[in-house]
N, C-alpha and C positions, 0 to 999 in steps of 0.2 A: 593621796598624795603619791602612792606607788605608778601613778600614771605619769605624773607629772616629772619621778623621776627615771622613769623609763624613756618618758619620750626628752629629758632630757640628756640621757645620756647617750640617746639616739642621735641627736644633737650633736655633742661633743666629740660623736664619734666617725659621721657624716663632716666635718669641719676637721677636724683630725683631717681625714681620707685626700679632703680638697686641696688640704696645703700639701701632703705627701703628693699626690698628684703635679699639683703645681710646682714642688721641688722637682721633680723629676722629668718634666716639659722641661724647664730653666738648665736644667743639669744637661739634657739631648740636647738642647740649643745650642749651649757651649758647647761641646762638643764638635757638634758638628761647625761650629765655629772655630774650633781651632784644629779642625781639621782639613777643612775648607783653606785655612791662614796655611796650615804644613805644603797643601797643593799648590799654591798659588807658588809657594819659596820654593817649592822643588820645579816646578814648570819656568817660572825663571830666571836660575843661574846655567836654564839650559841653549837662551840664547845667546850669554856671553859669548862662551865659547868660539861659534865659529866669528864673532866679531873680533875675538885677538885673534885667529887667524890668520888672516889676509896681512899682518905685520911680519910674520917670516917669511909669505910667497913674493912680501915684497923685495925683501934681500936675496932669496933664492937667485931670482934673476941679477941683480948685482954682484951677487958673489961667482956664480957661473956668466960674466963678460969675456968671457976668454971663448967660447959655442960661438958654432954660428949664426944668425940673427935665425933662420927658419928652424935649428935645435933650440932656442929660445922660444921661438911661436908656438913649438911645439912644448912645450915645457908649461907655458901659462894656456897654453887650448888645454892643457891634461887638469891642472889647477883647476882651472873657469868647470872641467864636467865634473872632478871629484866635490866641488862645491867651495875652497878653499878661496876662490875669487868670485867676488860679485860681477854682475856685468859690467857695472861703473869702472870696477879695478881690472877687470880683464883690457879693455876699453884702452884706461886710462896708462895700463903696465905695454901694451899694443903699442900706444903711441907715440910712448919714451921710446921704447925700440928704435920702431920704424923713423922717428924723427932724427933719431941719434942722440936725446937726451932726454 
């Protein structure tokens, strides 16, 4: 009878330990998922600011319309070099300057 009680107790302890380990594994997995989600959220906002930046440079050449075409082209080249303008935006702005509108 004593052996059965000891065996039953050991079984219960083992079962409790397995549940605890499962709970710890689930908690760790949940934490990893939350960390990944936060990393993705932090990485995502990094992309929009460069996309928003071209709106301001597009207005800059129009505001500086009094300068010579050469000066405006230099400004566009500088903005492209700094990353404020993409290749397509640079070409479109350059075409507007050279085409007269």
